[in-house]
C-alpha positions as CSV (number, residue, x, y, z in Angstrom):
1,M,-56.7,76.8,47.5
2,R,-55.4,75.1,50.7
3,R,-57.6,75.7,53.7
4,W,-56.2,77.6,56.7
5,R,-55.8,75.5,59.8
6,D,-56.6,76.8,63.3
7,E,-52.9,76.8,64.3
8,E,-51.9,78.7,61.2
9,I,-54.5,81.4,61.9
10,R,-53.3,81.6,65.5
11,F,-49.7,82.0,64.4
12,L,-50.8,84.7,62.0
13,V,-52.7,86.6,64.7
14,E,-49.8,86.4,67.2
15,N,-47.1,87.4,64.8
16,Y,-48.5,89.7,62.1
17,K,-47.3,92.8,64.1
18,K,-43.9,91.3,64.9
19,M,-42.8,89.8,61.6
20,P,-42.8,90.9,57.9
21,Y,-45.5,89.2,55.8
22,R,-42.9,87.5,53.6
23,E,-41.3,85.9,56.7
24,I,-44.7,84.7,57.9
25,A,-45.3,83.2,54.5
26,E,-42.0,81.3,54.6
27,R,-42.8,79.9,58.1
28,L,-46.2,78.7,57.0
29,G,-45.2,77.5,53.6
30,R,-47.6,79.8,51.9
31,S,-47.3,82.6,49.3
32,Y,-47.0,86.3,50.3
33,E,-50.3,87.0,48.5
34,A,-52.1,84.3,50.5
35,V,-50.8,85.7,53.8
36,R,-51.7,89.3,52.9
37,A,-55.2,88.3,51.8
38,K,-55.8,86.3,55.0
39,I,-54.7,89.3,57.1
40,I,-57.1,91.6,55.2
41,E,-59.9,89.1,55.8
42,L,-59.2,88.8,59.5
43,R,-59.0,92.6,59.8
44,K,-62.4,93.0,58.2
45,K,-63.9,90.5,60.6
46,G,-62.4,92.4,63.5
47,F,-60.1,89.7,64.7
48,I,-57.0,91.8,64.3
49,G,-56.3,95.6,64.0
50,L,-54.0,97.5,61.8
51,K,-50.3,96.6,61.8
52,V,-48.4,99.3,63.7
53,E,-44.7,99.2,63.7
54,K,-42.9,100.3,66.9
55,S,-41.3,103.6,65.7
56,E,-39.4,104.4,68.9
57,W,-35.7,103.8,68.6
58,T,-33.4,104.1,71.6
59,H,-30.0,105.8,71.4
60,E,-28.3,102.4,71.9
61,E,-30.4,100.7,69.1
62,I,-29.5,103.5,66.7
63,K,-25.8,103.2,67.7
64,V,-25.8,99.5,67.0
65,L,-27.7,100.0,63.7
66,S,-25.2,102.6,62.5
67,W,-22.3,100.4,63.5
68,L,-23.4,97.1,62.0
69,Y,-25.8,97.8,59.2
70,G,-24.2,96.7,55.9
71,K,-21.4,94.9,57.8
72,I,-23.4,91.8,58.7
73,P,-26.6,90.3,57.2
74,T,-29.7,92.3,58.2
75,R,-31.4,89.1,59.4
76,D,-28.4,88.5,61.8
77,L,-28.5,92.1,62.9
78,R,-32.1,91.5,64.0
79,D,-31.7,88.1,65.5
80,Y,-28.6,88.9,67.6
81,F,-28.8,92.6,68.3
82,L,-32.2,94.2,67.5
83,K,-34.7,91.4,68.4
84,D,-37.6,93.8,69.1
85,K,-37.4,95.2,65.5
86,S,-38.7,93.7,62.3
87,L,-36.6,93.5,59.2
88,S,-38.7,96.1,57.4
89,S,-38.3,98.5,60.4
90,I,-34.5,98.0,60.4
91,R,-34.3,98.7,56.7
92,Q,-36.6,101.8,56.9
93,K,-34.5,103.2,59.8
94,A,-31.3,102.5,58.0
95,H,-32.6,104.3,54.9
96,A,-33.6,107.3,57.0
97,L,-30.1,107.4,58.4
98,G,-28.5,107.2,55.0
99,L,-26.9,103.8,55.7
100,K,-26.0,101.7,52.7
101,F,-24.4,98.4,51.7
102,N,-21.3,98.3,49.6
103,R,-20.0,95.8,47.1
104,T,-17.4,94.4,49.4
105,V,-20.1,93.5,52.0
106,L,-22.4,92.0,49.5
107,G,-19.6,89.9,48.2
108,W,-18.9,88.1,51.5
109,M,-22.5,87.8,52.6
110,K,-23.0,84.9,50.2
111,F,-20.1,83.1,51.9
112,E,-21.5,84.0,55.4
113,K,-24.7,82.0,54.8
114,G,-22.7,78.7,54.7
115,S,-20.3,79.6,57.5
116,N,-20.2,77.7,60.7
117,V,-19.3,80.8,62.7
118,K,-21.1,84.0,61.8
119,R,-19.7,87.5,62.2
120,A,-22.7,88.3,64.4
121,E,-21.7,85.5,66.8
122,I,-18.2,86.8,67.1
123,I,-19.4,90.4,67.7
124,K,-21.9,89.2,70.3
125,A,-19.1,87.1,72.0
126,I,-16.9,90.2,72.3
127,M,-19.8,92.2,73.7
128,D,-20.5,89.5,76.3
129,L,-16.9,89.5,77.3
130,G,-17.1,93.2,78.2
131,G,-16.2,94.7,74.8
132,V,-12.6,93.4,74.7
133,A,-11.3,89.8,74.2
134,T,-8.0,88.2,73.4
135,S,-7.7,86.0,70.3
136,N,-7.4,82.9,72.4
137,E,-10.5,83.7,74.4
138,L,-12.5,84.2,71.3
139,Y,-11.2,81.1,69.5
140,G,-11.9,79.0,72.6
141,L,-15.6,79.7,72.1
142,F,-15.7,78.5,68.5
143,E,-12.9,75.9,68.3
144,D,-15.3,73.0,67.7
145,K,-16.7,74.8,64.6
146,I,-13.8,76.3,62.8
147,T,-10.0,76.0,62.4
148,R,-7.7,78.5,64.0
149,V,-6.4,79.7,60.6
150,A,-9.9,80.2,59.2
151,F,-11.0,82.0,62.4
152,R,-7.9,84.3,62.3
153,Q,-8.7,85.2,58.6
154,K,-12.3,86.0,59.5
155,L,-11.1,88.3,62.4
156,W,-8.6,90.0,60.0
157,K,-11.3,90.7,57.5
158,M,-13.6,92.1,60.2
159,V,-10.8,94.5,61.4
160,K,-10.1,95.5,57.8
161,E,-13.7,96.4,57.2
162,R,-13.9,98.2,60.5
163,V,-16.4,95.9,62.1
164,I,-14.1,95.5,65.2
165,K,-10.7,97.0,66.1
166,S,-7.5,95.4,67.3
167,V,-4.1,96.0,68.9
168,R,-1.2,93.8,69.6
169,L,0.6,94.4,72.9
170,T,4.1,93.2,72.4
171,L,7.7,94.5,72.1
172,G,11.1,93.0,72.2
173,A,13.7,94.5,74.6
174,T,12.8,98.0,75.4
175,R,15.0,101.0,76.4
176,S,17.0,100.3,79.5
177,R,17.3,102.6,82.5
178,G,19.7,101.9,85.4
179,G,21.2,98.9,83.7
180,I,17.8,97.0,83.7
181,K,16.1,95.9,80.5
182,Y,12.4,95.1,80.4
183,R,10.8,92.8,77.9
184,S,7.1,92.8,77.2
185,H,6.5,89.4,79.0
186,Q,8.3,90.7,82.1
187,L,6.5,94.1,82.0
188,V,2.9,92.9,81.5
189,D,2.6,89.3,82.5
190,G,0.1,87.4,80.4
191,L,0.0,90.0,77.6
192,S,3.2,89.1,75.7
193,N,2.5,89.1,72.0
194,V,-1.2,89.0,72.5
195,M,-3.8,90.4,70.1
196,L,-6.7,92.2,71.6
197,Y,-9.9,92.6,69.7
198,Y,-12.2,95.4,70.9
199,I,-15.3,97.3,70.0
200,D,-15.0,100.6,71.7
201,E,-11.9,102.5,73.0
202,D,-13.6,103.1,76.4
203,D,-13.9,99.3,76.7
204,L,-10.2,98.9,75.8
205,Y,-9.2,101.5,78.4
206,N,-11.2,99.9,81.2
207,Y,-9.9,96.4,80.3
208,L,-6.2,97.6,80.4
209,V,-6.7,99.5,83.7
210,G,-8.3,96.4,85.3
211,F,-5.7,94.0,83.9
212,L,-2.6,96.0,84.7
213,G,-3.8,96.7,88.2
214,D,-0.8,97.4,90.5
215,D,1.5,98.1,87.5
216,L,-0.4,101.4,87.1
217,S,1.3,102.7,90.2
218,P,3.6,105.7,90.8
219,D,5.8,103.4,92.9
220,M,7.0,101.4,90.0
221,P,10.8,101.6,89.2
222,Q,11.7,104.3,86.7
223,G,13.0,101.8,84.2
224,K,9.8,99.8,84.2
225,K,7.8,103.1,83.9
226,V,9.8,104.0,80.7
227,A,9.3,100.5,79.3
228,M,5.5,100.7,80.0
229,T,5.3,104.0,78.3
230,A,7.1,102.7,75.2
231,I,4.8,99.7,74.9
232,L,1.6,101.6,75.4
233,R,2.5,104.5,73.2
234,R,3.5,102.2,70.3
235,C,0.5,99.8,70.5
236,L,-2.5,101.8,71.7
237,P,-4.8,104.4,70.1
238,E,-3.6,107.8,71.1
239,S,-6.8,108.6,73.0
240,V,-6.4,105.5,75.2
241,F,-2.7,106.1,75.8
242,R,-3.5,109.7,76.9
243,R,-6.1,108.5,79.4
244,I,-3.8,106.0,80.9
245,R,-1.0,108.6,81.2
246,E,-3.5,110.9,82.9
247,R,-4.3,108.2,85.4
248,Y,-0.6,108.0,86.3
249,V,-0.4,111.7,86.8
250,R,-3.5,111.8,89.0
251,N,-1.9,109.2,91.3
252,R,1.5,110.7,91.5
253,K,3.0,111.2,95.0
254,S,5.5,113.9,94.2
255,K,5.6,117.0,91.9
256,D,8.4,115.6,89.8
257,Y,6.5,112.4,89.0
258,V,6.3,112.2,85.2
259,F,4.8,109.5,82.9
260,G,6.2,109.5,79.4
261,H,9.7,110.1,78.0
């Protein structure tokens, strides 16, 4: 039996509460049984205490777990989003919440291992950008690792499997009012035919309100107001559209100001 070196024992003492025994075994190049036996030996000698998992889960941690468990590899879930939790703790909590994997997820996980860009990286990038990002913003972060076509396919699969959500803000010519026709690129400069990927509808609402800025004004021409309504109603989730409409109504200057036709 190979003798335990001082640095190996030190690593064991520092990490036996933080990492599963099997992961420690992989790091040290030893068997699971050897690691477990050494921990028992050190415990009897009083060098370490009992392994106690941190049982407290915050509301945000449970929210992330419920959202992503089974949709990305569990190891990536821990490494990118739940760094204070061990793999065993994540699996135990997921089991308690009734969360499960499905065959579709298990199918792409094998492919994910050899991917240059992981799903977890894309999700983390959207979160870092405030919960909403355009396709070009996202691809700009990974263009040296993956082709645009492959990246677009990965995003499409993530939307299909409800990992993230998406909307495309674009129209051709909209309804005219007063002899003026508005096109999407004239109406919302910079968002013509742009795909937005987002995590939460609150994030999407805040992004649009911040981006549209002065366009969300009761002083806009009637024709532009109608065109804006048509674009937002067609493209956005109903809850987000309603909130933007309520914002118009709150800012109205006269009783006959109406958003939506």
